[in-house]
SEBALO-435931 format. One record per residue (C-alpha): residue number from 1; x, y, z; residue in three letters; chain. Coordinates in steps of 0.2 Angstrom, whole numbers, plus 2048, in hexadecimal, padded with zeros to 3 digits. Example, Ala and Ser with C-alpha at 12.3 -4.5 7.8 and 13.67 -1.06 7.14 Angstrom:
- dose	X	Y	Z	fiza	vose
- 1	83E	7EA	827	Ala	A
- 2	844	7FB	824	Ser	A
***
This chain:
- dose	X	Y	Z	fiza	vose
- 1	80E	7BA	86F	Unk	A
- 2	81B	7BB	860	Unk	A
- 3	828	7C7	858	Unk	A
- 4	828	7C8	845	Unk	A
- 5	839	7CE	840	Unk	A
- 6	843	7CF	82E	Unk	A
- 7	853	7C2	82B	Unk	A
- 8	85B	7CF	823	Unk	A
- 9	856	7DF	82E	Unk	A
- 10	861	7EE	830	Unk	A
- 11	861	7FE	838	Unk	A
- 12	854	80B	830	Unk	A
- 13	849	7FF	825	Unk	A
- 14	839	805	82E	Unk	A
- 15	834	7F2	82F	Unk	A
- 16	824	7F2	835	Unk	A
- 17	81E	806	82F	Unk	A
- 18	80E	7FC	829	Unk	A
- 19	806	7EB	82D	Unk	A
- 20	7F8	7DF	825	Unk	A
- 21	7F1	7D0	82C	Unk	A
- 22	7E4	7C3	822	Unk	A
- 23	7E1	7B2	82B	Unk	A
- 24	7F2	7AA	82D	Unk	A
- 25	7FB	7B7	823	Unk	A
- 26	805	7C6	828	Unk	A
- 27	80E	7D2	81F	Unk	A
- 28	819	7E1	826	Unk	A
- 29	821	7F1	81C	Unk	A
- 30	831	7F6	81D	Unk	A
- 31	831	803	813	Unk	A
- 32	844	80A	813	Unk	A
- 33	84C	7F9	813	Unk	A
- 34	85B	7F8	809	Unk	A
- 35	863	809	80F	Unk	A
- 36	875	80B	810	Unk	A
- 37	877	81F	814	Unk	A
- 38	866	822	80C	Unk	A
- 39	855	81B	80A	Unk	A
- 40	854	80B	802	Unk	A
- 41	846	805	7F7	Unk	A
- 42	83C	7FD	804	Unk	A
- 43	833	7EC	802	Unk	A
- 44	825	7E2	80A	Unk	A
- 45	829	7D1	815	Unk	A
- 46	81A	7C3	815	Unk	A
- 47	818	7B8	828	Unk	A
- 48	810	7A7	826	Unk	A
- 49	807	7A2	835	Unk	A
- 50	80F	790	83C	Unk	A
- 51	804	780	83F	Unk	A
- 52	807	783	852	Unk	A
- 53	804	795	850	Unk	A
- 54	80C	7A7	851	Unk	A
- 55	81D	7A6	858	Unk	A
- 56	82D	7B0	855	Unk	A
- 57	833	7AE	844	Unk	A
- 58	83B	7B8	834	Unk	A
- 59	833	7B7	824	Unk	A
- 60	82A	7AB	81A	Unk	A
- 61	82C	7B6	809	Unk	A
- 62	832	7C8	804	Unk	A
- 63	829	7D1	7F8	Unk	A
- 64	834	7DF	7ED	Unk	A
- 65	833	7E9	7DD	Unk	A
- 66	838	7E5	7CD	Unk	A
- 67	840	7F5	7C7	Unk	A
- 68	841	7FD	7DC	Unk	A
- 69	84C	80A	7DF	Unk	A
- 70	852	815	7EF	Unk	A
- 71	846	81F	7F5	Unk	A
- 72	837	817	7EE	Unk	A
- 73	82E	813	800	Unk	A
- 74	827	803	7FB	Unk	A
- 75	820	7FA	80B	Unk	A
- 76	819	80C	811	Unk	A
- 77	808	803	810	Unk	A
- 78	803	7F3	80E	Unk	A
- 79	7F3	7E8	80F	Unk	A
- 80	7EE	7D6	80C	Unk	A
- 81	7DD	7CC	808	Unk	A
- 82	7DD	7BA	806	Unk	A
- 83	7EC	7B5	7F9	Unk	A
- 84	7ED	7C7	7F3	Unk	A
- 85	7FB	7D4	7FA	Unk	A
- 86	7FA	7E6	7F6	Unk	A
- 87	809	7F0	7F9	Unk	A
- 88	80C	804	7F8	Unk	A
- 89	81B	80E	7F1	Unk	A
- 90	817	81F	7F0	Unk	A
- 91	827	825	7E9	Unk	A
- 92	82A	819	7DC	Unk	A
- 93	82E	81D	7CB	Unk	A
- 94	82E	82D	7D4	Unk	A
- 95	824	839	7D7	Unk	A
- 96	816	830	7CE	Unk	A
- 97	813	821	7DA	Unk	A
- 98	80E	80D	7D8	Unk	A
- 99	803	801	7E3	Unk	A
- 100	809	7F0	7DE	Unk	A
- 101	800	7DE	7E0	Unk	A
- 102	808	7CD	7E4	Unk	A
- 103	7FD	7BC	7E4	Unk	A
- 104	800	7AE	7EE	Unk	A
- 105	808	7A1	7E3	Unk	A
- 106	801	78F	7E4	Unk	A
- 107	80E	787	7EF	Unk	A
- 108	80E	795	7FB	Unk	A
- 109	816	7A7	7FD	Unk	A
- 110	829	7A8	7F8	Unk	A
- 111	832	7B7	7F3	Unk	A
- 112	82C	7C1	7E5	Unk	A
- 113	82A	7D1	7DB	Unk	A
- 114	81A	7D7	7D5	Unk	A
- 115	80D	7CF	7CB	Unk	A
- 116	805	7E1	7C6	Unk	A
- 117	807	7F4	7C9	Unk	A
- 118	7FA	801	7CC	Unk	A
- 119	7FD	811	7CB	Unk	A
- 120	7F2	822	7C7	Unk	A
- 121	7EA	825	7B5	Unk	A
- 122	7EA	837	7B6	Unk	A
- 123	7FD	839	7B6	Unk	A
- 124	7FB	846	7C6	Unk	A
- 125	80B	844	7CF	Unk	A
- 126	811	84A	7DF	Unk	A
- 127	802	842	7E8	Unk	A
- 128	809	834	7F0	Unk	A
- 129	7FF	825	7E8	Unk	A
- 130	7FD	817	7F3	Unk	A
- 131	805	81E	803	Unk	A
- 132	7F5	814	80C	Unk	A
- 133	7ED	806	801	Unk	A
- 134	7E0	7F7	804	Unk	A
- 135	7D9	7E9	7FC	Unk	A
- 136	7C8	7DF	7FC	Unk	A
- 137	7C2	7D3	7F1	Unk	A
- 138	7C4	7D9	7DF	Unk	A
- 139	7C7	7EB	7E4	Unk	A
- 140	7D6	7F3	7EA	Unk	A
- 141	7D9	806	7EE	Unk	A
- 142	7E8	812	7F1	Unk	A
- 143	7E8	821	7FB	Unk	A
- 144	7F0	832	7F5	Unk	A
- 145	7F0	83E	800	Unk	A
- 146	7F9	84C	7F9	Unk	A
- 147	7F1	84B	7E8	Unk	A
- 148	7EB	85C	7E0	Unk	A
- 149	7FD	863	7EA	Unk	A
- 150	7FD	873	7EC	Unk	A
- 151	80B	87B	7F9	Unk	A
- 152	7FF	878	807	Unk	A
- 153	7FB	865	805	Unk	A
- 154	7EF	85D	7F8	Unk	A
- 155	7DC	859	7F9	Unk	A
- 156	7E0	847	7F9	Unk	A
- 157	7D6	83A	7F0	Unk	A
- 158	7D5	826	7F0	Unk	A
- 159	7D8	81F	7DF	Unk	A
- 160	7CE	80D	7DB	Unk	A
- 161	7D3	7FE	7D1	Unk	A
- 162	7C7	7F0	7CC	Unk	A
- 163	7CF	7DF	7C9	Unk	A
- 164	7CD	7D8	7B7	Unk	A
- 165	7C4	7C9	7B5	Unk	A
- 166	7D5	7C1	7B0	Unk	A
- 167	7DD	7C5	7BF	Unk	A
- 168	7E7	7D6	7C4	Unk	A
- 169	7F2	7DD	7B7	Unk	A
- 170	7FB	7ED	7B6	Unk	A
- 171	7EF	7FB	7B6	Unk	A
- 172	7EC	80D	7B8	Unk	A
- 173	7DD	815	7C0	Unk	A
- 174	7D4	824	7BC	Unk	A
- 175	7C6	821	7C7	Unk	A
- 176	7C9	82D	7D7	Unk	A
- 177	7BF	82E	7E7	Unk	A
- 178	7C1	841	7ED	Unk	A
- 179	7B9	84A	7FA	Unk	A
- 180	7A8	857	7F6	Unk	A
- 181	7AF	863	803	Unk	A
- 182	7C1	860	800	Unk	A
- 183	7CE	86D	803	Unk	A
- 184	7E2	870	7FD	Unk	A
- 185	7E7	868	80E	Unk	A
- 186	7DC	85A	812	Unk	A
- 187	7E7	84E	80D	Unk	A
- 188	7D8	840	80B	Unk	A
- 189	7E0	830	807	Unk	A
- 190	7EC	830	817	Unk	A
- 191	7E4	821	81C	Unk	A
- 192	7D9	813	813	Unk	A
- 193	7CD	807	817	Unk	A
- 194	7C2	7FB	80B	Unk	A
- 195	7B6	7EC	80E	Unk	A
- 196	7AC	7E6	800	Unk	A
- 197	7A8	7F6	7F6	Unk	A
- 198	7A9	803	804	Unk	A
- 199	7B9	80D	805	Unk	A
- 200	7BB	81A	812	Unk	A
- 201	7CA	826	812	Unk	A
- 202	7D1	830	81F	Unk	A
- 203	7D3	844	81D	Unk	A
- 204	7DD	849	82D	Unk	A
- 205	7DD	85C	828	Unk	A
- 206	7CE	85D	822	Unk	A
- 207	7C4	86C	82A	Unk	A
- 208	7D5	86A	838	Unk	A
- 209	7CC	85C	843	Unk	A
- 210	7CC	851	836	Unk	A
- 211	7BE	846	82E	Unk	A
- 212	7BB	834	827	Unk	A
- 213	7B3	832	815	Unk	A
- 214	7A7	823	810	Unk	A
- 215	7A4	81D	7FF	Unk	A
- 216	79A	811	7F8	Unk	A
- 217	7A1	80B	7E7	Unk	A
- 218	794	807	7D9	Unk	A
***
């Protein structure tokens, strides 16, 4: 029906590495944008459906990180619900990782940097925090497949964030969802989905066939 592209796209950006859609708005990650002989910081693009319906077009807005650096992998994961976008950057502030909140201005989506930063509160590094992200209502989750890293991989986990009553702000979470039978190489959090207060996390190496873990948040 239509093709979405970046007006400043170039080779090796990995545009389309992640995608998400809500209502008439789509978000697309380009996790290596800015690469000049190396992997750039990455970013995400917002596309708003025109009044006449989707058509071949370039972006409405660009989402970047205020202190982004090469190899951050910003845009490796994206999620949108309503007027809020969550973008994962698993190597940001390496090796901690971060997820960034963007909120639609009253005048509509425009080029902008993050309004809040979400990080793991336990200080564990090397877990690829926010390799997968999801947002629903006032809850955000960030999959961290190498959490508990060993030479063979990690058990993995999913960090949970609750939006404060005053709106999203910088936060570090110590609430982590893990598998009761998780092993060192399960990589729980490789993928995540969230609807209401129900979370499902993919663990592609659990017991080798792989598993999906379902969590009901209190």
